[in-house]
C-alpha positions in Angstrom: 16.5 7.2 1.0 14.7 4.3 2.8 13.2 1.5 0.7 9.7 2.4 -0.5 6.8 0.3 0.8 3.8 -0.4 -1.5 0.6 -1.3 0.4 -2.3 -2.9 -1.4 -5.3 -5.2 -1.0 -5.1 -7.3 -4.2 -7.8 -5.5 -6.2 -7.3 -5.0 -10.0 -6.2 -1.4 -9.5 -3.7 -2.5 -6.8 -2.2 -5.3 -8.9 -1.8 -3.0 -11.9 -0.1 -0.4 -9.7 2.1 -3.1 -8.2 3.3 -4.2 -11.7 3.8 -0.7 -13.0 4.8 1.5 -10.0 6.0 -0.7 -7.1 8.4 -2.8 -9.1 9.8 0.2 -10.9 10.6 1.7 -7.4 12.0 -1.7 -6.1 9.5 -1.3 -3.3 8.7 -3.8 -0.6 5.2 -5.1 -1.5 2.7 -5.6 1.4 -0.6 -7.3 0.4 -2.8 -6.3 3.4 -5.4 -8.9 2.4 -2.7 -11.6 3.0 -0.8 -9.7 5.8 -3.6 -8.1 7.9 -1.1 -7.9 10.9 0.5 -5.0 9.0 -2.7 -2.9 8.9 -1.7 -1.0 12.1 1.7 -0.3 10.6 0.2 1.1 7.4 -2.3 3.2 9.4 0.5 4.6 11.7 2.5 5.5 8.5 -0.5 7.6 7.3 -1.9 5.3 4.8 -5.7 6.0 4.4 -6.5 3.8 1.4 -4.8 1.4 -0.9 -3.0 1.2 -3.3 -0.5 3.6 -1.7 3.3 3.9 -1.5 5.2 5.1 1.5 8.2 6.9 0.0 10.8 8.8 2.1 8.4 9.1 5.0 5.6 10.5 2.9 2.5 8.8 1.6 1.5 8.7 -2.0 -2.1 7.4 -2.5 -2.2 6.1 -6.1 -6.0 5.6 -6.3 -8.8 5.0 -3.9 -9.3 1.2 -4.2 -10.2 0.4 -0.6 -10.0 2.3 2.7 -8.0 0.7 5.6 -11.3 0.7 7.6 -12.8 -1.6 5.0 -9.9 -4.0 5.3 -10.3 -4.2 9.0 -13.9 -5.5 8.7 
């Protein structure tokens, strides 16, 4: 199993998911608002919106907080 990656944008829903889900999974945490250079990586992995977890090559969208398109603007 590869290390999960948790992508988020810093909104309230994202921070709560980070505290409850990402840390429980010992996931790498990627704040796309602070690391916009990783947007293309998230998009290539199949992330459509955040918060989301990339887990074993599959994407789990936790809730629709923001689309990646919104983060690119």
